[in-house]
Structure formats: structure tokens, C-alpha cells
N, C-alpha and C positions, 0 to 999 in steps of 0.2 A: 287590208294590207297583207302581203305575203308573210307567212310566219317564218319560213326558213328559206335561205338561199344556200343551195347545195353546190359547192364549187369544185369542179373536177378538172384539173389539168390533164391533158391527153398527149401522149407521144408514143407512137408505134405500139398501141395497146390492143390491136385488132383481135388477139386471141381471147381476151377476157372482157373487153369493153362492153359488149352487149349484156353479159351477165351482171356486170357492175351497175349499168344504168337500170336494168330491169329490177335489181334489188332495191333501187330507190322508187321507181314507179309502182312497185308492189307494196309500198308502205301502207299500214292501216290508217295513218294520218296523211291526208292528201293536200294540205295547204302548203305547197312549196313550189319553188322554181329551181331549175337546174341550169347552171352555166357551164357549158363544155368549152374548154379552151384547147383547140388543136394547135399544138406548138410545132407546126411544120412537120407533121408525120409523113413518112415515106411509104407507109403501108396503107391499108384500107381504113384506118381509124377516122380520117376526115369524112369519108363517105358514110361511115356508120353514124357519126355524129349528125350529119345532115339528114339522114334517114329518120332518126329519132325526132329531130326538130320539126320535120314535116308532119310527123304523126301526133305530136303533142305540143300545144302552144306554150306550155310552161317551160319548154326547153329552148334555150338560146345557145347558138354556136358562134364562137369567135375563132376565126382561122388566122394564124399569123406565121411569119417565118420563124424558124427555130431559134429561140433566144434563151432556152433553159427554164427549169422549173420555177425559179424565183419570179421571173418576168411574167410567166403564165399565171402564177398565183396572184400577182398584183393586178393583172388584167381582169381576172375573174372577180376579185374583190371590188374593183371599181365599177363593175356592172351590177353588183348585188343590190337588191331592193328589199330584201327580207329584214324582219326585225332581228333575227339571229342568223349568223353565218356558220357554216360547218363545211370543212374541207373533206375530201375523199380522194384516195388514190384510185386511178382508173382500172386497176386490176383487182381491187378488193370488193368486199360485199358487206351489206348491212343485214342485220336481223330485221324481219319485216315490221317489228314493233318499235324500232329505234326512235323514230320521230314522235310517235305517240307517247312513249314513256318520257322522252325529253320534254315535250309539250306539257304533260301533266305536272312534271316537276316545276316548270316555269310558272304554271298557273297557281300551284300551291305555295311556292316560296318566293315568287317574283325575283329570282336570282339572275345574276349577270352571266354566269357560266353553269352549264350542266356538263359534267364529265362522266365518262363511263368506261367500263372495262372492255377488254378485247380478247380474242383468241387467235391463234395462228392456224392457218389452213395451208394445204399443199396446192400444187398447180392444178389438181383436179377438184379442188374445193373440199377435200376431206379434212376433218379436224386433226391437228397435230398436237397442239398444246393450249391449254386454257390458263391464263395468268391468274395468279392469286390476287386477293383484294389489295388495293393500294392504300385505302384509308380504313380506319377502324370501324366507322359507322356509315351506313347507307341512309339516304334521305335525311341528311343533317346539313344545316347551313354551316359552311366552313368560311372563315375569314380569308381574304385573299393572301394574307401572310402565310397561312398554312400551305396553300398551293404553291406559293413562291419558294418556300423552304424545300418542298419536294422537287420543284422544278430545278433548283440550283444544285441539289445534292443527289438526285436520282434521275438518271436518263430516261426512266420510264415515263416521265411527265413531259418530255421535250417535244413530242409529236403534235403536229397540227390537227390530225384527224380524230383525235380522241376526245373532242369536246365541241359543244356549241357555245358561241359567244355572242352576247348582245352587241349588235353592230354599232350603236351609237356610243359604246364605250371605247371604241377603237379609233385612234388618231389616223385619218386617211392620208395625212401628209407623211407620217412616219412609215406607213405601209408603202407609199410611193418611193420613199427614200431607200427602200430595200434594193432598188436597182443598182445600188453601189456594190452589192455582193452577188451580182448575177453570175459571176464566174465560179462561185462556190457551189459544188454539186453534192456535198455531204455536210450536214450540220446547219444548212441554211434555214431549215424549218424551225430549228431551235430559236434562232434570232426572231423570226416572224412570230413564233408562239409567244415570246416574251412581250413583243409589242402589242399583241392582241389581248394579253391578260393583265398587263401592268396597271391599267387604269380602271379595272373592274374592282368591285368591293367584296363580292362573295361568290361562293360556288356551292353547288349540290352535286354529290357523287352518287351515281347509280352503280351498284355492285353487281352488274350483269354484263356478260360478254356480248354486247350489242354490235360491236365492230369485228369483222372477220378479215384479218390481215394475211394476205397471201405471201408466203415466203418464196422468194425467187433466189435459188442458189447462185445464179449468175448476176444478180443485181449489184449495184454499186455499194450497198450497205455491207456486203460480204467481201468486198474487194480490199485486200491489204496491199496497197501500193503506196508510194510516196504522195501521190496527188490527193486521195481522200484523207490521209493522215494530216497533211498540211491544211486541207480544207476545214477539217474539224477544229483545228487550232485557230485558224483564221476566224471561224464563226464565233468562237469564244472571245476572240479579240474584239469583234464588233459588239458582242453582247457586253463586254467590259465597258466599252465606250458608251453604250446606250444606258446601262445601269447608272453610269456616272452622271447622267442628265435626268434621272428619274427620282421618284420618291423613295426608291430602294437604294439610293446612294448612301448607304450606311455601312459601317465596318463589318457588321455581322453578315450581311448579304454578300459583300465583296469577298469576304473570307471564304464563304461557301463556294463561290464561283472560282476563286483562285485554287482552292483545294481540288475541285473537280478538273480544272485545267491540268494541274500537275499530275494527278492520278492518270488521266487519259493520255497525256503527253508521254509519260514514262512507259506506260503499257504499250502504246503504239510504237515507241522506239524499240521495245523488245520484239514486237511482231516483225518490224522491218529488219532487225538484225537477224532474225531467224530465217528470213527469206532472201536477203540480199547481202552483198559484200560490205565491207567497212566503209568504203567510199560513199555508197548510197546512204548508209546510216548517218554519216557525218553531214552530207549535203542536206538531208531531210531535217536534221536537228538545227542546222544553221539557219534555214529559212524560218523556222519557228522561233529561234532565239532572238531574232530581230524584232519580234512583235512586242508592243508595249506591255501587254499582260505578263509576258515573261520577264521583261526588264523590271517591272514594278513589283513583282512578287517573288523573285528568285531568292532574296535574302530573308524571306519570312516563312519558309517552309516548316520551321519548328512549330509554328502555330497551327499547322494543318493536320497534325496527327497522322502522318503517313505511316504505312506499314514498314516493318523492318526491311523487307525486300526492296521497297521503293526508296527507302532512305539510302540503301547501298547504291542503287541505281542513280539516285540524285547526286550522291557524292562523286561518282565516276563521271556523270554528265557535267557537273560543275567544274571539275578539274580537267575536263576534256580528255579523259583517259579512254579514248574511243575503242582501242583494241581490247582493253579489259572489259568495257561495257559490252562489246560485240561478243566476246567469248562467254561471259556470264549469262548474257541474254539467251544465247543458243543452248547452253547447258540447261537453263531453266525451262525452256520450251520443250526440250527432250524429256525432262523429268515429268512434265504434266501431260505429255501427248500419249 
């Protein structure tokens, strides 16, 4: 049986795609398959995928009309046949020993998840920044609750590409249901990450920068416009609903998610206020205020231990003093710029 299914959604990635795929093919552990999903690319990405498929029988290419990253990830997962699945962005790189070290951890601990550290690289592949340790001990079995606390309280654990997950722990029907959030382009991986880890029992953490994340200053992650701000809030709304149907439907976990929602929501409104007029600020807030997670948690913020700054912003937001919110937000952004 194939040990790993490497799932790589592709969209207009011709500049870095070959380097990405080569970093997988050059692994010191070779028992894997690669599923490349060309999501309607308009550049040479599709042709590059086909070239690799012709050269290596372990590579399968699926070409589809452009439907967004969520649908591409679903399609890749549904084709996977490996014992473990691991996602990768099509412009990123792996350390050549990533799969070997993950496989050794699996053999030693028989764990459901192997998580690892990453570092940031620039467009030319040069190191920018290496992240510090996420967990206190390496090569230790962590209960899934430890991972879930990190996941709900620290965005550092939200990404799909930072772990390998045992495939038979993942509910394929819930993965397919992600099509409901196909129009969300930022934060959607957080929802899929939760679905992939929620039914696992344990995790091993490798405190090594095995994944190399390429920073793209023009990417959506760095885009402060109303659309991604609303998307992130909607992603937490879907996560709120999914948690409500899982074994983590407990007050302590919902409180963690609610706190992260309010912290991100208020911070994002500050960023919108700093760049746009008061009308855009109010329109953005209105779309988020209609979501259930907002309605169900807005009267409980005293439980979330918000900072003084966020408490002030929360008061202005709740009383709909948008002009005051807009002015204070712009002053705050000037002070820290």
C-alpha cells in the first residue's frame, strides 16, 4: 500500500510548480503518490502537470474547470489511496527528509498525526524566517485535545500543509460537504483542518522546519479588503457549526473559538477602517454581524479576557458608534506604523 498521498492543488503556478514537485520527487523516502489537481489554470501549469505524470507513474493529474481551492482539495482527497494524506501548496517546498522523518515517527509511535515546523522563504527560495517551536517537547505523543486547544487559540495550527494525517481517521462525507464553503477563499483551510483532525486520537510533533512556505506579497493572505475579512469570519461560522456536531461540542472549546472570532473580527475591522471610509467599515461589519457565531457570543465577551484595546473597540462596535470606531482605529494604526 502507498504510504503517503501528497495532495497538491494547482492554479496558475507555473513559476514555482516544477520546483515544488521536484522537492517531493527528491525525498529520501520514496513510497508515495502525488495527486496534482489543475484547477483551470490559464498559464502553463496544466502542461507542467501532464509532463510530470508522463515521467513518473506515481503522479496522477486531474484537470477541472476553475472552482476554487476548496473543490480542488476535495477532488485530491477523493483520489488519495495512501495510508496518510498530506497537503502541499503548489509554490512551496519540502526538506528532502520530510517524508522519511514523518514515516519514522509513524513507525515508532503508531500515531494518527505527525505535525512539523516550517520556515518562510522568499520568491527566490531564500530563507526569511524560521518559526520557533510550537510544542514544548519533540517526539512525544500528544493527546488530540492538546492539538485542539492550539488549533482553536493559535492560528499557527490552522494550516492544512503542516501535518500528515491517517486517512481512515477522516470522514470522507464531511470532506465532501466542504463544497458548501467553495466561495470562501481565505480561512477555508482552517475548516478542513478541523475536519481532518477532530476524529484522531493523538499526534507527534517534529520540531524541525521541514516545510518551506513561500511568502507571496501579492497573495490573498496579505490582502486587507472586505472580501477576505468576511471570508475569515464566515470560515469561523462554519467551524462553529461543525464543532457543535462533534465530540468537542463542550463549553471550553466553544469559548476558545468564540474568543478567537472576536479578536480577529475586531482586529480586521481596525485594518478596514485604516484603509477605507466609514461606509465600507459599516458594510463589512454588517455582513459579519448577521452570522450565528456573532449573535450567539456577542453578550459573552466578558468571558473571553479581551485586551483593553479590544474592549474599547467592542463597546463602540456594539453601540454602533461607527464614526468613533473609525477615528480610533485610524489613530491606533498610525501609532503602530
